[in-house]
C-alpha positions in Angstrom: 104.7 89.0 90.5 101.8 90.7 92.0 103.8 93.4 93.7 104.2 95.7 90.6 100.4 95.8 89.8 99.6 96.6 93.5 102.3 99.2 93.7 100.8 100.9 90.5 97.3 100.6 92.1 98.6 102.3 95.2 100.2 105.1 93.3 97.0 105.6 91.4 95.2 105.7 94.7 97.4 108.3 96.2 96.9 110.4 93.0 93.1 110.1 93.5 93.5 111.0 97.2 95.5 114.1 96.3 93.4 115.1 93.3 89.9 114.9 95.0 90.7 115.4 98.7 88.2 118.0 99.8 84.8 117.7 98.1 84.1 114.0 98.9 84.9 111.4 101.5 87.0 108.7 100.0 89.1 105.8 101.3 92.8 106.0 101.6 93.4 103.7 98.6 97.1 103.3 99.1 96.7 102.4 102.7 94.0 99.8 101.9 96.3 98.1 99.3 99.3 98.0 101.7 97.5 96.7 104.6 95.7 94.1 102.6 99.0 93.0 101.1 100.7 92.6 104.4 97.8 91.0 106.0 97.5 88.4 103.2 101.2 87.3 103.3 103.9 88.3 105.8 106.6 88.3 103.3 104.9 91.2 101.4 106.5 93.7 103.9 109.6 93.7 101.7 108.0 95.6 98.9 105.2 97.3 101.0 107.6 99.1 103.3 109.0 101.5 100.6 105.5 102.2 99.4 104.2 102.8 102.9 107.2 105.2 103.5 106.3 107.1 100.5 102.6 107.2 101.5 103.4 108.5 104.9 105.8 111.2 103.7 103.3 112.3 101.1 100.2 112.4 103.3 101.5 112.8 106.8 104.9 114.5 106.2 106.3 112.0 108.7 107.3 108.3 108.6 105.3 107.6 111.7 102.0 106.6 110.0 101.6 103.4 108.3 105.3 102.3 108.1 105.8 101.3 111.7 102.8 99.0 111.5 104.0 97.4 108.2 107.4 96.7 109.7 105.8 95.3 113.0 103.1 93.2 111.4 105.3 90.3 110.2 106.7 89.9 113.7 103.4 90.4 115.4 101.6 87.9 113.0 104.3 85.2 113.6 104.0 85.7 117.3 100.3 85.7 117.4 100.1 82.7 115.1 102.6 80.8 117.4 100.6 81.7 120.6 97.1 81.6 119.4 97.2 79.7 116.1 96.6 81.2 112.8 93.1 82.9 112.7 91.1 85.7 111.5 90.4 87.5 114.8 94.0 88.5 115.3 94.3 89.6 111.7 91.2 91.7 112.0 92.7 93.3 115.1 95.9 94.0 113.2 93.9 95.6 110.4 92.2 98.0 112.8 95.7 98.8 114.4 97.0 99.5 110.9 94.2 101.9 110.2 94.8 103.9 113.3 97.1 106.4 111.7 94.2 107.7 109.6 92.5 108.8 112.8 95.7 110.1 114.4 96.4 112.3 111.4 92.9 113.7 111.1 91.1 111.7 108.3 87.4 111.9 108.4 85.4 109.1 110.0 83.7 108.2 106.8 87.0 108.0 105.0 88.2 105.6 107.6 85.2 103.3 107.2 85.6 103.5 103.4 89.2 102.4 103.8 88.4 99.6 106.0 85.8 98.4 103.6 88.4 98.6 100.8 91.0 96.5 102.8 88.6 93.6 103.2 88.0 92.6 99.6 91.6 93.3 98.6 92.8 91.2 101.5 90.5 88.3 100.5 91.6 88.4 96.9 95.3 88.5 97.9 94.9 85.7 100.5 93.2 83.6 97.6 96.0 84.5 95.3 98.7 83.5 97.8 96.8 80.3 98.6 96.6 79.3 95.0 100.3 79.9 94.4 101.2 77.6 97.5 
């Protein structure tokens, strides 16, 4: 149910990034939405993966940006939860890993921080949403 509004939000974010790319540092809105969705619920990768692929092809001209992390996160989260127990530290580490493509592909440092600061409240909201549904 929440997938469609989040995909529309990500598309609007990509439009903002493409429209106002140079004059001001802004977060990668789509990356923030996709990372928050996958971190909040492992099963979200099914609808996040096509959006992440579109994001990578639009911004990086390569599928090797956010998409590999989105595909690896469900397995990594399940493995870490089994080994360490479900917890916030490993999710924060995964968030930082997911934000690494922004560094690799030359985003500004301030944009990276802004993206991280957008992921956290979105992640919190989506985690609350999924917890209420359960």
